[in-house]
N, C-alpha and C positions, 0 to 999 in steps of 0.2 A: 255510854255503849256504842262499838265502834260498829257500825256498817257496810257492806258490801251496799252502792246504789243500786237500781235494780233498771235495767237492760232489758229491753222486749227481746222475747226469742228472735223475730224477725232480724233483729240489729244486729244479736249473735249472729245469725247464719249467717250475716251480709261479713261481719268481721271475717270470720270461717274461712269466706270465700275469698275477701280479701288479702288475704296472707299468701295467696297463690298456691294453695292447695283445693283443689276439687274437691268433692265429697264424694265424687264416685274412685278417688283416687286410692281409698281403703273403705275396706268393708268389714272389715273386723277392730273390734273393741282391743287396746293398746292399754293395758297398765300397770305400772310401776311401782316401786317403793318399799317399805317393810320386808325385811328379812321373819321376820315375828307372825305378820300379817298374813304372807305370802302362804303357807298351806292350806290357809282355810278362802283365799282369794283364788285360788286353786283348783279347790273342790270345788266352789261354786263354779270357776270357770268351767271347770269338764261337766258338772249336772247339767250346767243352761247351756253347754254346746250339744249334750248328748239330748237335750229331752227338747229342745226351741229349736227354732228353723232355721236361727240363724249360727255361725260360725262362733269356733269356741274362742272367748278372746285370749290373749297374751299376755302374758304374765310375767315382769322381771322382779327378780328380789335386787332392787339397787338400793338397800338399806332406806330409814326414812327422810333425814336431809338430802342424799342424791336423790330419791324420790321428786320430793317436795320443789326442788331446783328445777327439775327436767320437767316440771307440772306448771311450775310458775313461768318458765321460758317464755310463754306466746302461745299462739290460737293457733288453728289448723293443722294437718294431718300427718305434718313433720315433731309433733307433739301428742304429749299422750293424753288420754281421755280420765283417767283415774288415776289415783295416786293412793300406796296403803299408806300407814303411820301409826306407828307403836308410839307417839305422844301427838297431845293435840299441836296442830300449825302455830306456828311463832307469828306475832305482829311482825316481824320483819321480813317474813315470809311470804305473809299477803301484801305486806308495801310493796316487795317485788311481784309479785303476781300483778297488782294494780300497776307496775309500773311496764310491764309488758301486753296488759289490755287485759286481761285475766283479771273479770272486775264480777264476777257472779261463780260465785263458788257454793257448791251443798255441802254441809260436813253430815259425816254418817258415825255415830259411836255405833260398835257391834260387839262388846263384851270387855271383858276385862281378863288379863294375864300375869301370870307372878311372873317375875325374874330370880330365876333358881341358882344356885351355887353349887355345882354337881362334882363327882366324881368316880372312876372308877369303884363298880364293886366290890374292888382288891383293898382297895386305901381303908387306912381307919377311918373307924368313924370319928364325927366329932362335931359340935356346936359351935355355930360363929355369933358373936352378937356385932351391932353393928359400931363399937365404937374400936371393936379389933381390926374389925373390916376397914375402919378408915384408916386406922395406927399401920394396916399391912398392908395398904396399897397408896394412902393420899405422898403428893410429892413432897410434900411439908408435912413435919407434923410438931407438937410442942415438945419442948425439952425436958425429959426423965424429972418427975417432982413438981413441973408445971401444968396450970390449966391452959396452957397456947397465950394466946392472942399479941400485941406487938412484942417485939423483941423477945420474944421465947421460943421461934419457932425454929427449928433442924431439918437440914436435908435428911429425910427418910434412912433410919440407919438399922432398920430389922430387916436379918434377912432368912430368920425363918419364924414360922407361928410361935414357935414356943419362947423366941425372944420377943413377941408381943403381949403372949403370959403361958405363964411358965406350965400351967395346965393344959395348953394346945402341944399336938406331937411337932417332935425337934424334926419338920421336914421343913425342906426348903417352899419359901413365899412365891409360886407360878400358878400366876390365874392367865387364863387365857379367854379373851373375852373381845367384844364387837369394838370398829375404831372412830372418832368421834362425828363421823356422819351417822351410825346407828341412832336411830328413838333406841334402842332399847340402853346403848349408852350414856342418854340422856338422861334416862330415865333412874339407869345404875347409880349415876354420881349426886342427882336431887335426892333418889330415895333412899340413897344406901350409905354413899360417902360421905355427903352431907349431913344426912340425921346422925349416924357417928360422929362426925366432927364437933356438932352442936350439944352433944352430952360435955364437952367442955367448958366449964364458964367463960374460960379468958377468950373463947371463940363466940360463944354468945355478944359478949360484951364486943366484940369490935365489928359484929354485925352491925351496929349502932352508930359505932366511931368510925367506920370506913370499910362500904361497902365492897367497894372493889378489893381490898384487901382480905376479906375475911371472904368471897368468891374465890378467889384464884386460889387460897389455905385448905378451903373447903370442898372443891371440887375438882383440883388439878390431882390428876395421875399421876403416880411416878412413870420413869421413864427408861430404868437403870436394869431391865429385863424381870422385874417382878411382876411385871403388867405385860402381855404379850397379844398385841395386835391380830388377832385371830382370824378377820374379813368378814363378810355379812353371813357366808356359809356356818349356819348356826349348828347344818349337820357335820360338818366340817372339824368343827370345836369337838363334837360327840364321839367323832374316830381319834383325834387327836388324843383325847381323855381315856382312851383303850390303851391307846398307843405307850402313855404315861402315867403311872397310878400315882405319882406326886404332886399332880395339876390339879386346878381345880377351874370350871370354866364356867361361864356366864352367861346364860340364854335365857330363853321364855318356855314355861311351864309347859307349852305344849311337847317338847323338843323330848323334855322329862321323859312327858307320859307314852312319847311313841317308842322312848330306850329304855321302859325300865325292867327291862331285862338284862344291860348291859352296864346300866348307871344309875346312879344315887344323889340323893340330895343330903345334904345339910342342911338344921334346922336354924334359923338367925332368930337371935333371942338371947337374952341371960338367965343360964343355967336354965332351972326348971320351968320359967316363962314360954324358953324357946316355942318356935310353932315351926313346922315341917310345911313346904308347900303342896297343898294338896289342894283339889277344886274344891272340898268345902272350906280351907282358911282362905282361898283367895278369895272364895265367894263371899263370904260375911262379912271378910276385909279385917281377919284378926294376921294375916299375915303381911307382912310389913313391906314389903319391896312387890307393891304392886302396883298396876297401872291399867289405864282404860286405853284402845285400840281403835283406831278410826278408818274411815277414807273418804277421800273430798273427790268430789266429780265436778268438770267443768262444766258450765250450762248450755256455752258456747256451742257444744260439738253433743248436745244431747239433740235428738231428729235429724243429727246431719250425720253422724255414723251410726250405722246401722245400731239396732241392738240396746244402746245404752237405758233406756225403761224401762225395758224390759232385764235386765241384768240385775238393775236394780230390787227390781219387784222378785227375783229369783233370791238374790240375798237377803232380805228383809221379810221371807217367807216362816211361816214358823216352821215348817221343815227343815229349814238350814239353821238358820240361830234360833231356836225355839229351844225349850228346856230340854227337850228330844229330839233336838234336830240333828243334823248329819254332820253338824260345825262342832257340838259338844263330843261326839265322837273323836276327834282330833284334839280333844285340847281346848277348845276353847269354853271361856269360861261367860255363860250367858247374863244378859243384863236383866232387870226385872219387867216384868212381864208390863206395865207403866213405861217404865224406859223405850223397849222394844218399841212399844206403839207410838210412841212421841216421835224417833227418827224413823221408822215407816212410814207416818205420813209426813215428815220433812221429806222423804227419798222423793215418795209419790207427787209430793205439789213442789219438787224444786226449790223447798224454802232456803234461802238465802243465809251463806253463814255469818253470824254475829260472833264477835269477842267481848266480853266482859272488860 
């Protein structure tokens, strides 16, 4: 187990001051990170500003990767206090934090989210398996009639969904999704594209023989226009779907939930076993493209930038993230009561992050 070394709060405060940024230079919490977590964090920030004596925190949607890069860039008021993430922090990001003096970080898992494949209401219905999704979007795919693996990979030739599977609509493959800096993109590549890749026996064998080639083939997304990087603004993807009913969008369940009058989601899976992305299916784990959501707190900024402890208390309160809290109204899939208690305790105690 790798763990951040403990540093006393007074040392953190001293480091904060030594960065050249005095405590009084900022009296408002600054939050960056995931576009998926953004609406939840914004709701908590607004409630916090309305019901407390502290200023409403500033929340920016920068993507998970971009947010963690900003968060890990240093200590002081020029750097964010909290970053949201739609995936767990990576060891490389922990190392970047440590390199820049950010050696005490609190991790709070806030709930679950599903990554949906959605289209305008006027688009034809279809069910998509993970294997079909991989064949539609991977940069290289197994040559027809093979199970992939070394020597059997070709540039993706498929132009329409019917090319992938004759039972699918004869419509062009146009998928609008997040860029590489997004946690949603990371999770989509792993949970959907790689999962579809592994349905080919030759690709599973390649994982054992050449891990780097396997990763390149099983997570590489095509760049010939079939997959369109639509930025970090998921609301913009929703608007583009309404303007083009041949396109499919990739984004978090909460945006589907908020726009259910205009767009619809496609079930994911094989035939009768396909599962729609519903609150219940994501909560119970039967929907395959699901992930956990997090935020990370810089301990050196606690008790220096006003209100961080109190913000943590608001976010981890039952009225916010509980089974019937105001965040569930915005599409958050809550943790179990036991997990909520664990992370609420960690937040209150400012327990240092540990990675297994």
